[in-house]
PDB file of the backbone (N, CA, C, O) and the ligand in Angstrom, with CONECT records:
HET     ZN  A 101       1
ATOM      1  N   UNK A   1      89.893 125.684  73.719  1.00  0.00           N
ATOM      2  CA  UNK A   1      89.896 125.290  75.092  1.00  0.00           C
ATOM      3  C   UNK A   1      89.476 123.834  75.264  1.00  0.00           C
ATOM      4  O   UNK A   1      88.546 123.343  74.625  1.00  0.00           O
ATOM      5  N   UNK A   2      90.177 123.192  76.123  1.00  0.00           N
ATOM      6  CA  UNK A   2      89.970 121.716  76.327  1.00  0.00           C
ATOM      7  C   UNK A   2      88.695 121.579  77.275  1.00  0.00           C
ATOM      8  O   UNK A   2      88.571 122.251  78.299  1.00  0.00           O
ATOM      9  N   UNK A   3      87.834 120.717  76.871  1.00  0.00           N
ATOM     10  CA  UNK A   3      86.713 120.477  77.722  1.00  0.00           C
ATOM     11  C   UNK A   3      87.085 119.525  78.921  1.00  0.00           C
ATOM     12  O   UNK A   3      87.700 118.477  78.723  1.00  0.00           O
ATOM     13  N   UNK A   4      86.726 119.895  80.050  1.00  0.00           N
ATOM     14  CA  UNK A   4      86.974 119.006  81.257  1.00  0.00           C
ATOM     15  C   UNK A   4      85.796 118.148  81.460  1.00  0.00           C
ATOM     16  O   UNK A   4      84.690 118.601  81.755  1.00  0.00           O
ATOM     17  N   UNK A   5      86.065 116.852  81.291  1.00  0.00           N
ATOM     18  CA  UNK A   5      84.974 115.891  81.500  1.00  0.00           C
ATOM     19  C   UNK A   5      85.396 115.053  82.685  1.00  0.00           C
ATOM     20  O   UNK A   5      86.419 114.369  82.633  1.00  0.00           O
ATOM     21  N   UNK A   6      84.606 115.098  83.773  1.00  0.00           N
ATOM     22  CA  UNK A   6      84.964 114.305  84.922  1.00  0.00           C
ATOM     23  C   UNK A   6      84.836 112.843  84.654  1.00  0.00           C
ATOM     24  O   UNK A   6      84.146 112.416  83.729  1.00  0.00           O
ATOM     25  N   UNK A   7      85.503 112.081  85.469  1.00  0.00           N
ATOM     26  CA  UNK A   7      85.399 110.608  85.393  1.00  0.00           C
ATOM     27  C   UNK A   7      84.035 110.144  85.770  1.00  0.00           C
ATOM     28  O   UNK A   7      83.380 110.742  86.623  1.00  0.00           O
ATOM     29  N   UNK A   8      83.582 109.052  85.127  1.00  0.00           N
ATOM     30  CA  UNK A   8      82.317 108.488  85.561  1.00  0.00           C
ATOM     31  C   UNK A   8      82.552 107.931  86.979  1.00  0.00           C
ATOM     32  O   UNK A   8      83.672 107.587  87.359  1.00  0.00           O
ATOM     33  N   UNK A   9      81.509 107.862  87.699  1.00  0.00           N
ATOM     34  CA  UNK A   9      81.508 107.445  89.118  1.00  0.00           C
ATOM     35  C   UNK A   9      82.254 106.062  89.247  1.00  0.00           C
ATOM     36  O   UNK A   9      83.116 105.874  90.106  1.00  0.00           O
ATOM     37  N   UNK A  10      81.875 105.135  88.361  1.00  0.00           N
ATOM     38  CA  UNK A  10      82.467 103.816  88.483  1.00  0.00           C
ATOM     39  C   UNK A  10      84.019 103.858  88.291  1.00  0.00           C
ATOM     40  O   UNK A  10      84.762 103.114  88.932  1.00  0.00           O
ATOM     41  N   UNK A  11      84.445 104.719  87.424  1.00  0.00           N
ATOM     42  CA  UNK A  11      85.854 104.873  87.214  1.00  0.00           C
ATOM     43  C   UNK A  11      86.575 105.582  88.381  1.00  0.00           C
ATOM     44  O   UNK A  11      87.727 105.285  88.698  1.00  0.00           O
ATOM     45  N   UNK A  12      85.885 106.485  88.976  1.00  0.00           N
ATOM     46  CA  UNK A  12      86.422 107.175  90.143  1.00  0.00           C
ATOM     47  C   UNK A  12      86.699 106.165  91.247  1.00  0.00           C
ATOM     48  O   UNK A  12      87.714 106.215  91.942  1.00  0.00           O
ATOM     49  N   UNK A  13      85.746 105.244  91.375  1.00  0.00           N
ATOM     50  CA  UNK A  13      85.858 104.186  92.443  1.00  0.00           C
ATOM     51  C   UNK A  13      87.056 103.312  92.198  1.00  0.00           C
ATOM     52  O   UNK A  13      87.810 103.023  93.127  1.00  0.00           O
ATOM     53  N   UNK A  14      87.250 102.883  90.974  1.00  0.00           N
ATOM     54  CA  UNK A  14      88.387 102.039  90.664  1.00  0.00           C
ATOM     55  C   UNK A  14      89.715 102.742  90.830  1.00  0.00           C
ATOM     56  O   UNK A  14      90.670 102.158  91.344  1.00  0.00           O
ATOM     57  N   UNK A  15      89.787 103.993  90.400  1.00  0.00           N
ATOM     58  CA  UNK A  15      91.028 104.776  90.548  1.00  0.00           C
ATOM     59  C   UNK A  15      91.309 104.963  92.032  1.00  0.00           C
ATOM     60  O   UNK A  15      92.455 104.820  92.460  1.00  0.00           O
ATOM     61  N   UNK A  16      90.316 105.271  92.807  1.00  0.00           N
ATOM     62  CA  UNK A  16      90.488 105.463  94.212  1.00  0.00           C
ATOM     63  C   UNK A  16      90.974 104.185  94.897  1.00  0.00           C
ATOM     64  O   UNK A  16      91.849 104.243  95.762  1.00  0.00           O
ATOM     65  N   UNK A  17      90.431 103.062  94.529  1.00  0.00           N
ATOM     66  CA  UNK A  17      90.911 101.786  95.080  1.00  0.00           C
ATOM     67  C   UNK A  17      92.354 101.546  94.788  1.00  0.00           C
ATOM     68  O   UNK A  17      93.109 101.107  95.655  1.00  0.00           O
ATOM     69  N   UNK A  18      92.756 101.834  93.552  1.00  0.00           N
ATOM     70  CA  UNK A  18      94.126 101.646  93.147  1.00  0.00           C
ATOM     71  C   UNK A  18      95.098 102.592  93.857  1.00  0.00           C
ATOM     72  O   UNK A  18      96.234 102.234  94.169  1.00  0.00           O
ATOM     73  N   UNK A  19      94.620 103.784  94.093  1.00  0.00           N
ATOM     74  CA  UNK A  19      95.446 104.817  94.783  1.00  0.00           C
ATOM     75  C   UNK A  19      95.723 104.324  96.172  1.00  0.00           C
ATOM     76  O   UNK A  19      96.864 104.414  96.626  1.00  0.00           O
ATOM     77  N   UNK A  20      94.738 103.808  96.875  1.00  0.00           N
ATOM     78  CA  UNK A  20      94.855 103.420  98.274  1.00  0.00           C
ATOM     79  C   UNK A  20      95.410 102.001  98.379  1.00  0.00           C
ATOM     80  O   UNK A  20      95.953 101.641  99.423  1.00  0.00           O
ATOM     81  N   UNK A  21      95.292 101.199  97.348  1.00  0.00           N
ATOM     82  CA  UNK A  21      95.751  99.810  97.455  1.00  0.00           C
ATOM     83  C   UNK A  21      94.677  98.935  98.053  1.00  0.00           C
ATOM     84  O   UNK A  21      94.872  97.728  98.191  1.00  0.00           O
ATOM     85  N   UNK A  22      93.517  99.531  98.422  1.00  0.00           N
ATOM     86  CA  UNK A  22      92.410  98.755  98.998  1.00  0.00           C
ATOM     87  C   UNK A  22      91.576  98.291  97.863  1.00  0.00           C
ATOM     88  O   UNK A  22      90.511  98.845  97.588  1.00  0.00           O
ATOM     89  N   UNK A  23      92.048  97.275  97.197  1.00  0.00           N
ATOM     90  CA  UNK A  23      91.329  96.784  95.964  1.00  0.00           C
ATOM     91  C   UNK A  23      91.220  95.311  95.960  1.00  0.00           C
ATOM     92  O   UNK A  23      91.498  94.674  96.976  1.00  0.00           O
ATOM     93  N   UNK A  24      90.824  94.727  94.852  1.00  0.00           N
ATOM     94  CA  UNK A  24      90.653  93.265  94.800  1.00  0.00           C
ATOM     95  C   UNK A  24      91.831  92.605  94.178  1.00  0.00           C
ATOM     96  O   UNK A  24      91.742  91.461  93.732  1.00  0.00           O
ATOM     97  N   UNK A  25      92.904  93.275  94.138  1.00  0.00           N
ATOM     98  CA  UNK A  25      94.191  92.669  93.600  1.00  0.00           C
ATOM     99  C   UNK A  25      94.781  91.745  94.718  1.00  0.00           C
ATOM    100  O   UNK A  25      94.554  91.953  95.910  1.00  0.00           O
ATOM    101  N   UNK A  26      95.530  90.740  94.275  1.00  0.00           N
ATOM    102  CA  UNK A  26      95.992  89.711  95.200  1.00  0.00           C
ATOM    103  C   UNK A  26      96.803  90.248  96.397  1.00  0.00           C
ATOM    104  O   UNK A  26      96.706  89.735  97.512  1.00  0.00           O
ATOM    105  N   UNK A  27      97.574  91.254  96.143  1.00  0.00           N
ATOM    106  CA  UNK A  27      98.413  91.797  97.268  1.00  0.00           C
ATOM    107  C   UNK A  27      97.553  92.205  98.454  1.00  0.00           C
ATOM    108  O   UNK A  27      97.879  91.951  99.614  1.00  0.00           O
ATOM    109  N   UNK A  28      96.453  92.841  98.119  1.00  0.00           N
ATOM    110  CA  UNK A  28      95.519  93.258  99.165  1.00  0.00           C
ATOM    111  C   UNK A  28      94.748  92.094  99.736  1.00  0.00           C
ATOM    112  O   UNK A  28      94.611  91.972 100.953  1.00  0.00           O
ATOM    113  N   UNK A  29      94.240  91.235  98.867  1.00  0.00           N
ATOM    114  CA  UNK A  29      93.465  90.098  99.329  1.00  0.00           C
ATOM    115  C   UNK A  29      94.265  89.198 100.233  1.00  0.00           C
ATOM    116  O   UNK A  29      93.766  88.610 101.192  1.00  0.00           O
ATOM    117  N   UNK A  30      95.592  89.114  99.865  1.00  0.00           N
ATOM    118  CA  UNK A  30      96.486  88.241 100.689  1.00  0.00           C
ATOM    119  C   UNK A  30      96.649  88.900 102.050  1.00  0.00           C
ATOM    120  O   UNK A  30      96.574  88.217 103.071  1.00  0.00           O
ATOM    121  N   UNK A  31      96.878  90.256 102.092  1.00  0.00           N
ATOM    122  CA  UNK A  31      97.039  90.931 103.354  1.00  0.00           C
ATOM    123  C   UNK A  31      95.769  90.738 104.202  1.00  0.00           C
ATOM    124  O   UNK A  31      95.853  90.605 105.423  1.00  0.00           O
ATOM    125  N   UNK A  32      94.630  90.724 103.571  1.00  0.00           N
ATOM    126  CA  UNK A  32      93.334  90.550 104.282  1.00  0.00           C
ATOM    127  C   UNK A  32      93.028  89.037 104.617  1.00  0.00           C
ATOM    128  O   UNK A  32      92.013  88.694 105.223  1.00  0.00           O
ATOM    129  N   UNK A  33      93.970  88.191 104.181  1.00  0.00           N
ATOM    130  CA  UNK A  33      93.842  86.741 104.390  1.00  0.00           C
ATOM    131  C   UNK A  33      92.672  86.164 103.628  1.00  0.00           C
ATOM    132  O   UNK A  33      92.069  85.182 104.062  1.00  0.00           O
ATOM    133  N   UNK A  34      92.345  86.761 102.499  1.00  0.00           N
ATOM    134  CA  UNK A  34      91.276  86.285 101.652  1.00  0.00           C
ATOM    135  C   UNK A  34      91.802  85.379 100.547  1.00  0.00           C
ATOM    136  O   UNK A  34      91.102  84.490 100.062  1.00  0.00           O
ATOM    137  N   UNK A  35      93.073  85.629 100.154  1.00  0.00           N
ATOM    138  CA  UNK A  35      93.741  84.887  99.110  1.00  0.00           C
ATOM    139  C   UNK A  35      94.940  84.105  99.760  1.00  0.00           C
ATOM    140  O   UNK A  35      95.534  84.585 100.726  1.00  0.00           O
ATOM    141  N   UNK A  36      95.262  82.977  99.251  1.00  0.00           N
ATOM    142  CA  UNK A  36      96.381  82.173  99.781  1.00  0.00           C
ATOM    143  C   UNK A  36      97.755  82.710  99.145  1.00  0.00           C
ATOM    144  O   UNK A  36      98.847  82.353  99.587  1.00  0.00           O
ATOM    145  N   UNK A  37      97.615  83.552  98.128  1.00  0.00           N
ATOM    146  CA  UNK A  37      98.855  84.131  97.567  1.00  0.00           C
ATOM    147  C   UNK A  37      98.682  85.518  97.153  1.00  0.00           C
ATOM    148  O   UNK A  37      97.562  85.984  96.947  1.00  0.00           O
ATOM    149  N   UNK A  38      99.832  86.244  97.017  1.00  0.00           N
ATOM    150  CA  UNK A  38      99.794  87.628  96.559  1.00  0.00           C
ATOM    151  C   UNK A  38     100.432  87.691  95.163  1.00  0.00           C
ATOM    152  O   UNK A  38     100.660  88.768  94.612  1.00  0.00           O
ATOM    153  N   UNK A  39     100.706  86.523  94.621  1.00  0.00           N
ATOM    154  CA  UNK A  39     101.537  86.441  93.401  1.00  0.00           C
ATOM    155  C   UNK A  39     100.710  86.088  92.175  1.00  0.00           C
ATOM    156  O   UNK A  39      99.945  85.124  92.195  1.00  0.00           O
ATOM    157  N   UNK A  40     100.858  86.847  91.133  1.00  0.00           N
ATOM    158  CA  UNK A  40     100.116  86.577  89.903  1.00  0.00           C
ATOM    159  C   UNK A  40     100.949  85.733  88.955  1.00  0.00           C
ATOM    160  O   UNK A  40     100.660  85.627  87.763  1.00  0.00           O
ATOM    161  N   UNK A  41     101.958  85.156  89.501  1.00  0.00           N
ATOM    162  CA  UNK A  41     102.943  84.317  88.755  1.00  0.00           C
ATOM    163  C   UNK A  41     104.008  85.040  88.045  1.00  0.00           C
ATOM    164  O   UNK A  41     104.958  84.422  87.564  1.00  0.00           O
ATOM    165  N   UNK A  42     103.895  86.369  87.951  1.00  0.00           N
ATOM    166  CA  UNK A  42     104.993  87.117  87.374  1.00  0.00           C
ATOM    167  C   UNK A  42     105.395  88.240  88.361  1.00  0.00           C
ATOM    168  O   UNK A  42     106.217  89.092  88.024  1.00  0.00           O
ATOM    169  N   UNK A  43     104.842  88.236  89.517  1.00  0.00           N
ATOM    170  CA  UNK A  43     105.169  89.230  90.504  1.00  0.00           C
ATOM    171  C   UNK A  43     104.075  89.426  91.489  1.00  0.00           C
ATOM    172  O   UNK A  43     102.963  88.936  91.292  1.00  0.00           O
ATOM    173  N   UNK A  44     104.361  90.140  92.561  1.00  0.00           N
ATOM    174  CA  UNK A  44     103.246  90.479  93.548  1.00  0.00           C
ATOM    175  C   UNK A  44     102.273  91.405  92.875  1.00  0.00           C
ATOM    176  O   UNK A  44     102.626  92.460  92.348  1.00  0.00           O
ATOM    177  N   UNK A  45     101.039  90.971  92.914  1.00  0.00           N
ATOM    178  CA  UNK A  45      99.969  91.650  92.213  1.00  0.00           C
ATOM    179  C   UNK A  45      99.489  92.923  92.938  1.00  0.00           C
ATOM    180  O   UNK A  45      98.458  92.911  93.612  1.00  0.00           O
ATOM    181  N   UNK A  46     100.227  93.984  92.794  1.00  0.00           N
ATOM    182  CA  UNK A  46      99.891  95.314  93.355  1.00  0.00           C
ATOM    183  C   UNK A  46      99.360  96.159  92.205  1.00  0.00           C
ATOM    184  O   UNK A  46      99.444  95.782  91.036  1.00  0.00           O
ATOM    185  N   UNK A  47      98.799  97.338  92.580  1.00  0.00           N
ATOM    186  CA  UNK A  47      98.377  98.260  91.462  1.00  0.00           C
ATOM    187  C   UNK A  47      99.552  98.596  90.561  1.00  0.00           C
ATOM    188  O   UNK A  47      99.416  98.594  89.338  1.00  0.00           O
ATOM    189  N   UNK A  48     100.700  98.884  91.151  1.00  0.00           N
ATOM    190  CA  UNK A  48     101.868  99.202  90.287  1.00  0.00           C
ATOM    191  C   UNK A  48     102.241  98.114  89.375  1.00  0.00           C
ATOM    192  O   UNK A  48     102.577  98.379  88.221  1.00  0.00           O
ATOM    193  N   UNK A  49     102.205  96.857  89.831  1.00  0.00           N
ATOM    194  CA  UNK A  49     102.565  95.682  89.005  1.00  0.00           C
ATOM    195  C   UNK A  49     101.561  95.630  87.791  1.00  0.00           C
ATOM    196  O   UNK A  49     101.968  95.506  86.636  1.00  0.00           O
ATOM    197  N   UNK A  50     100.313  95.726  88.094  1.00  0.00           N
ATOM    198  CA  UNK A  50      99.300  95.613  86.977  1.00  0.00           C
ATOM    199  C   UNK A  50      99.428  96.751  86.041  1.00  0.00           C
ATOM    200  O   UNK A  50      99.424  96.559  84.826  1.00  0.00           O
ATOM    201  N   UNK A  51      99.544  97.952  86.570  1.00  0.00           N
ATOM    202  CA  UNK A  51      99.572  99.098  85.561  1.00  0.00           C
ATOM    203  C   UNK A  51     100.909  99.241  84.898  1.00  0.00           C
ATOM    204  O   UNK A  51     100.994  99.704  83.760  1.00  0.00           O
ATOM    205  N   UNK A  52     101.989  98.841  85.608  1.00  0.00           N
ATOM    206  CA  UNK A  52     103.327  99.127  84.985  1.00  0.00           C
ATOM    207  C   UNK A  52     104.093  98.004  84.469  1.00  0.00           C
ATOM    208  O   UNK A  52     104.800  98.186  83.478  1.00  0.00           O
ATOM    209  N   UNK A  53     104.031  96.800  85.057  1.00  0.00           N
ATOM    210  CA  UNK A  53     105.021  95.833  84.641  1.00  0.00           C
ATOM    211  C   UNK A  53     104.439  94.414  84.343  1.00  0.00           C
ATOM    212  O   UNK A  53     105.131  93.622  83.703  1.00  0.00           O
ATOM    213  N   UNK A  54     103.245  94.076  84.763  1.00  0.00           N
ATOM    214  CA  UNK A  54     102.763  92.738  84.573  1.00  0.00           C
ATOM    215  C   UNK A  54     102.807  92.369  83.071  1.00  0.00           C
ATOM    216  O   UNK A  54     102.175  93.050  82.264  1.00  0.00           O
ATOM    217  N   UNK A  55     103.534  91.315  82.687  1.00  0.00           N
ATOM    218  CA  UNK A  55     103.596  90.889  81.276  1.00  0.00           C
ATOM    219  C   UNK A  55     102.293  90.501  80.681  1.00  0.00           C
ATOM    220  O   UNK A  55     102.108  90.599  79.468  1.00  0.00           O
ATOM    221  N   UNK A  56     101.357  90.052  81.520  1.00  0.00           N
ATOM    222  CA  UNK A  56     100.006  89.637  81.027  1.00  0.00           C
ATOM    223  C   UNK A  56      99.339  90.727  80.234  1.00  0.00           C
ATOM    224  O   UNK A  56      98.569  90.468  79.309  1.00  0.00           O
ATOM    225  N   UNK A  57      99.650  91.974  80.617  1.00  0.00           N
ATOM    226  CA  UNK A  57      98.894  93.096  80.003  1.00  0.00           C
ATOM    227  C   UNK A  57      99.806  94.020  79.179  1.00  0.00           C
ATOM    228  O   UNK A  57      99.451  95.158  78.871  1.00  0.00           O
ATOM    229  N   UNK A  58     100.961  93.508  78.841  1.00  0.00           N
ATOM    230  CA  UNK A  58     101.949  94.303  78.141  1.00  0.00           C
ATOM    231  C   UNK A  58     101.481  94.858  76.791  1.00  0.00           C
ATOM    232  O   UNK A  58     101.737  96.016  76.459  1.00  0.00           O
ATOM    233  N   UNK A  59     100.774  93.989  76.000  1.00  0.00           N
ATOM    234  CA  UNK A  59     100.258  94.472  74.667  1.00  0.00           C
ATOM    235  C   UNK A  59      99.281  95.629  74.806  1.00  0.00           C
ATOM    236  O   UNK A  59      99.409  96.673  74.166  1.00  0.00           O
ATOM    237  N   UNK A  60      98.303  95.397  75.667  1.00  0.00           N
ATOM    238  CA  UNK A  60      97.338  96.484  75.873  1.00  0.00           C
ATOM    239  C   UNK A  60      97.953  97.763  76.498  1.00  0.00           C
ATOM    240  O   UNK A  60      97.590  98.890  76.161  1.00  0.00           O
ATOM    241  N   UNK A  61      98.886  97.523  77.408  1.00  0.00           N
ATOM    242  CA  UNK A  61      99.574  98.666  78.018  1.00  0.00           C
ATOM    243  C   UNK A  61     100.308  99.523  76.963  1.00  0.00           C
ATOM    244  O   UNK A  61     100.219 100.751  76.957  1.00  0.00           O
ATOM    245  N   UNK A  62     101.016  98.841  76.096  1.00  0.00           N
ATOM    246  CA  UNK A  62     101.832  99.574  75.092  1.00  0.00           C
ATOM    247  C   UNK A  62     100.913 100.274  74.039  1.00  0.00           C
ATOM    248  O   UNK A  62     101.266 101.302  73.462  1.00  0.00           O
ATOM    249  N   UNK A  63      99.741  99.671  73.827  1.00  0.00           N
ATOM    250  CA  UNK A  63      98.782 100.212  72.932  1.00  0.00           C
ATOM    251  C   UNK A  63      98.234 101.542  73.505  1.00  0.00           C
ATOM    252  O   UNK A  63      98.151 102.549  72.801  1.00  0.00           O
ATOM    253  N   UNK A  64      97.873 101.513  74.765  1.00  0.00           N
ATOM    254  CA  UNK A  64      97.307 102.669  75.416  1.00  0.00           C
ATOM    255  C   UNK A  64      98.367 103.776  75.748  1.00  0.00           C
ATOM    256  O   UNK A  64      98.144 104.982  75.645  1.00  0.00           O
ATOM    257  N   UNK A  65      99.547 103.218  76.157  1.00  0.00           N
ATOM    258  CA  UNK A  65     100.624 104.136  76.486  1.00  0.00           C
ATOM    259  C   UNK A  65     101.877 103.758  75.705  1.00  0.00           C
ATOM    260  O   UNK A  65     102.757 103.052  76.197  1.00  0.00           O
ATOM    261  N   UNK A  66     101.926 104.251  74.470  1.00  0.00           N
ATOM    262  CA  UNK A  66     103.102 103.912  73.579  1.00  0.00           C
ATOM    263  C   UNK A  66     104.407 104.396  74.281  1.00  0.00           C
ATOM    264  O   UNK A  66     105.462 103.779  74.136  1.00  0.00           O
ATOM    265  N   UNK A  67     104.308 105.472  75.015  1.00  0.00           N
ATOM    266  CA  UNK A  67     105.464 105.985  75.753  1.00  0.00           C
ATOM    267  C   UNK A  67     105.226 105.675  77.236  1.00  0.00           C
ATOM    268  O   UNK A  67     104.112 105.867  77.723  1.00  0.00           O
ATOM    269  N   UNK A  68     106.200 105.222  77.930  1.00  0.00           N
ATOM    270  CA  UNK A  68     106.082 104.853  79.297  1.00  0.00           C
ATOM    271  C   UNK A  68     105.591 106.113  80.150  1.00  0.00           C
ATOM    272  O   UNK A  68     106.158 107.202  80.061  1.00  0.00           O
ATOM    273  N   UNK A  69     104.551 105.895  80.939  1.00  0.00           N
ATOM    274  CA  UNK A  69     103.976 106.915  81.734  1.00  0.00           C
ATOM    275  C   UNK A  69     104.156 106.464  83.204  1.00  0.00           C
ATOM    276  O   UNK A  69     103.948 105.286  83.494  1.00  0.00           O
ATOM    277  N   UNK A  70     104.532 107.352  84.131  1.00  0.00           N
ATOM    278  CA  UNK A  70     104.753 106.800  85.479  1.00  0.00           C
ATOM    279  C   UNK A  70     103.461 106.613  86.223  1.00  0.00           C
ATOM    280  O   UNK A  70     102.415 107.141  85.845  1.00  0.00           O
ATOM    281  N   UNK A  71     103.554 105.841  87.301  1.00  0.00           N
ATOM    282  CA  UNK A  71     102.349 105.401  88.031  1.00  0.00           C
ATOM    283  C   UNK A  71     101.534 106.576  88.614  1.00  0.00           C
ATOM    284  O   UNK A  71     100.305 106.539  88.666  1.00  0.00           O
ATOM    285  N   UNK A  72     102.277 107.632  89.056  1.00  0.00           N
ATOM    286  CA  UNK A  72     101.674 108.784  89.635  1.00  0.00           C
ATOM    287  C   UNK A  72     100.750 109.440  88.604  1.00  0.00           C
ATOM    288  O   UNK A  72      99.628 109.827  88.930  1.00  0.00           O
ATOM    289  N   UNK A  73     101.219 109.562  87.376  1.00  0.00           N
ATOM    290  CA  UNK A  73     100.359 110.083  86.254  1.00  0.00           C
ATOM    291  C   UNK A  73      99.151 109.248  85.962  1.00  0.00           C
ATOM    292  O   UNK A  73      98.063 109.773  85.723  1.00  0.00           O
ATOM    293  N   UNK A  74      99.330 107.961  85.979  1.00  0.00           N
ATOM    294  CA  UNK A  74      98.244 107.062  85.632  1.00  0.00           C
ATOM    295  C   UNK A  74      97.180 107.117  86.741  1.00  0.00           C
ATOM    296  O   UNK A  74      96.005 106.883  86.461  1.00  0.00           O
ATOM    297  N   UNK A  75      97.556 107.417  87.974  1.00  0.00           N
ATOM    298  CA  UNK A  75      96.554 107.392  89.031  1.00  0.00           C
ATOM    299  C   UNK A  75      96.138 108.788  89.552  1.00  0.00           C
ATOM    300  O   UNK A  75      95.175 108.885  90.313  1.00  0.00           O
ATOM    301  N   UNK A  76      96.804 109.808  89.180  1.00  0.00           N
ATOM    302  CA  UNK A  76      96.544 111.138  89.750  1.00  0.00           C
ATOM    303  C   UNK A  76      96.151 112.198  88.743  1.00  0.00           C
ATOM    304  O   UNK A  76      95.043 112.731  88.813  1.00  0.00           O
ATOM    305  N   UNK A  77      97.047 112.521  87.791  1.00  0.00           N
ATOM    306  CA  UNK A  77      96.672 113.553  86.871  1.00  0.00           C
ATOM    307  C   UNK A  77      97.626 113.495  85.671  1.00  0.00           C
ATOM    308  O   UNK A  77      98.701 112.904  85.769  1.00  0.00           O
ATOM    309  N   UNK A  78      97.249 114.095  84.552  1.00  0.00           N
ATOM    310  CA  UNK A  78      96.021 114.851  84.349  1.00  0.00           C
ATOM    311  C   UNK A  78      94.813 113.905  84.128  1.00  0.00           C
ATOM    312  O   UNK A  78      94.986 112.692  84.014  1.00  0.00           O
ATOM    313  N   UNK A  79      93.621 114.462  84.071  1.00  0.00           N
ATOM    314  CA  UNK A  79      92.403 113.682  84.007  1.00  0.00           C
ATOM    315  C   UNK A  79      92.428 112.737  82.805  1.00  0.00           C
ATOM    316  O   UNK A  79      91.900 111.627  82.874  1.00  0.00           O
ATOM    317  N   UNK A  80      93.041 113.179  81.701  1.00  0.00           N
ATOM    318  CA  UNK A  80      93.134 112.326  80.445  1.00  0.00           C
ATOM    319  C   UNK A  80      93.843 111.042  80.797  1.00  0.00           C
ATOM    320  O   UNK A  80      93.488 109.992  80.261  1.00  0.00           O
ATOM    321  N   UNK A  81      94.820 111.076  81.665  1.00  0.00           N
ATOM    322  CA  UNK A  81      95.538 109.890  82.076  1.00  0.00           C
ATOM    323  C   UNK A  81      94.596 108.938  82.841  1.00  0.00           C
ATOM    324  O   UNK A  81      94.688 107.718  82.704  1.00  0.00           O
ATOM    325  N   UNK A  82      93.702 109.513  83.636  1.00  0.00           N
ATOM    326  CA  UNK A  82      92.815 108.710  84.451  1.00  0.00           C
ATOM    327  C   UNK A  82      91.826 107.937  83.524  1.00  0.00           C
ATOM    328  O   UNK A  82      91.490 106.772  83.739  1.00  0.00           O
ATOM    329  N   UNK A  83      91.392 108.686  82.480  1.00  0.00           N
ATOM    330  CA  UNK A  83      90.455 107.980  81.469  1.00  0.00           C
ATOM    331  C   UNK A  83      91.209 106.798  80.918  1.00  0.00           C
ATOM    332  O   UNK A  83      90.664 105.697  80.848  1.00  0.00           O
ATOM    333  N   UNK A  84      92.451 107.000  80.524  1.00  0.00           N
ATOM    334  CA  UNK A  84      93.283 105.896  79.934  1.00  0.00           C
ATOM    335  C   UNK A  84      93.398 104.714  80.918  1.00  0.00           C
ATOM    336  O   UNK A  84      93.268 103.547  80.550  1.00  0.00           O
ATOM    337  N   UNK A  85      93.643 105.072  82.155  1.00  0.00           N
ATOM    338  CA  UNK A  85      93.774 104.094  83.214  1.00  0.00           C
ATOM    339  C   UNK A  85      92.403 103.309  83.297  1.00  0.00           C
ATOM    340  O   UNK A  85      92.379 102.078  83.332  1.00  0.00           O
ATOM    341  N   UNK A  86      91.326 104.045  83.323  1.00  0.00           N
ATOM    342  CA  UNK A  86      90.016 103.437  83.379  1.00  0.00           C
ATOM    343  C   UNK A  86      89.806 102.516  82.195  1.00  0.00           C
ATOM    344  O   UNK A  86      89.318 101.397  82.353  1.00  0.00           O
ATOM    345  N   UNK A  87      90.166 102.974  81.022  1.00  0.00           N
ATOM    346  CA  UNK A  87      89.995 102.176  79.836  1.00  0.00           C
ATOM    347  C   UNK A  87      90.837 100.832  79.929  1.00  0.00           C
ATOM    348  O   UNK A  87      90.378  99.745  79.577  1.00  0.00           O
ATOM    349  N   UNK A  88      92.060 101.006  80.416  1.00  0.00           N
ATOM    350  CA  UNK A  88      92.941  99.870  80.557  1.00  0.00           C
ATOM    351  C   UNK A  88      92.292  98.843  81.527  1.00  0.00           C
ATOM    352  O   UNK A  88      92.238  97.644  81.251  1.00  0.00           O
ATOM    353  N   UNK A  89      91.827  99.349  82.623  1.00  0.00           N
ATOM    354  CA  UNK A  89      91.230  98.462  83.648  1.00  0.00           C
ATOM    355  C   UNK A  89      89.971  97.793  83.151  1.00  0.00           C
ATOM    356  O   UNK A  89      89.692  96.651  83.516  1.00  0.00           O
ATOM    357  N   UNK A  90      89.196  98.492  82.315  1.00  0.00           N
ATOM    358  CA  UNK A  90      87.999  97.952  81.693  1.00  0.00           C
ATOM    359  C   UNK A  90      88.327  96.848  80.730  1.00  0.00           C
ATOM    360  O   UNK A  90      87.528  95.930  80.544  1.00  0.00           O
ATOM    361  N   UNK A  91      89.476  96.912  80.117  1.00  0.00           N
ATOM    362  CA  UNK A  91      89.895  95.981  79.022  1.00  0.00           C
ATOM    363  C   UNK A  91      90.572  94.722  79.540  1.00  0.00           C
ATOM    364  O   UNK A  91      90.580  93.675  78.892  1.00  0.00           O
ATOM    365  N   UNK A  92      91.141  94.866  80.740  1.00  0.00           N
ATOM    366  CA  UNK A  92      91.862  93.641  81.288  1.00  0.00           C
ATOM    367  C   UNK A  92      90.868  92.756  81.976  1.00  0.00           C
ATOM    368  O   UNK A  92      89.745  93.171  82.263  1.00  0.00           O
ATOM    369  N   UNK A  93      91.275  91.532  82.245  1.00  0.00           N
ATOM    370  CA  UNK A  93      90.369  90.526  82.838  1.00  0.00           C
ATOM    371  C   UNK A  93      90.245  90.603  84.316  1.00  0.00           C
ATOM    372  O   UNK A  93      89.497  89.843  84.932  1.00  0.00           O
ATOM    373  N   UNK A  94      91.000  91.549  84.915  1.00  0.00           N
ATOM    374  CA  UNK A  94      91.018  91.639  86.372  1.00  0.00           C
ATOM    375  C   UNK A  94      89.911  92.527  86.925  1.00  0.00           C
ATOM    376  O   UNK A  94      89.565  93.536  86.310  1.00  0.00           O
ATOM    377  N   UNK A  95      89.373  92.182  88.029  1.00  0.00           N
ATOM    378  CA  UNK A  95      88.509  93.147  88.720  1.00  0.00           C
ATOM    379  C   UNK A  95      89.262  93.730  89.868  1.00  0.00           C
ATOM    380  O   UNK A  95      89.759  93.031  90.751  1.00  0.00           O
ATOM    381  N   UNK A  96      89.332  95.058  89.832  1.00  0.00           N
ATOM    382  CA  UNK A  96      90.069  95.708  90.912  1.00  0.00           C
ATOM    383  C   UNK A  96      89.152  96.354  91.907  1.00  0.00           C
ATOM    384  O   UNK A  96      89.617  96.946  92.881  1.00  0.00           O
TER     385      UNK A  96
HETATM  386 ZN    ZN A 101     101.744  89.852  86.807  1.00  0.00          ZN2+
END
């Protein structure tokens, strides 16, 4: 039987922010008029951009997810996917 280990509180917070889009990524900061741009130079910096397509994190992304995983799985379930997403976020230079 697989042990179910819940996410650490800090990881829950980050995942929740990305689910709602209320995070520190440029797309949201720009909407809030806190940033002058929503662009990370390769696209609009949304949770989907960072998790799925931003070239800046391509190497780490393919290391953690050798097979393409959709955004829904990365942010919702199963819980193993959420751990991976939390690892990814902890390893990149962005604060979300
Ligand atoms: Zn980008």
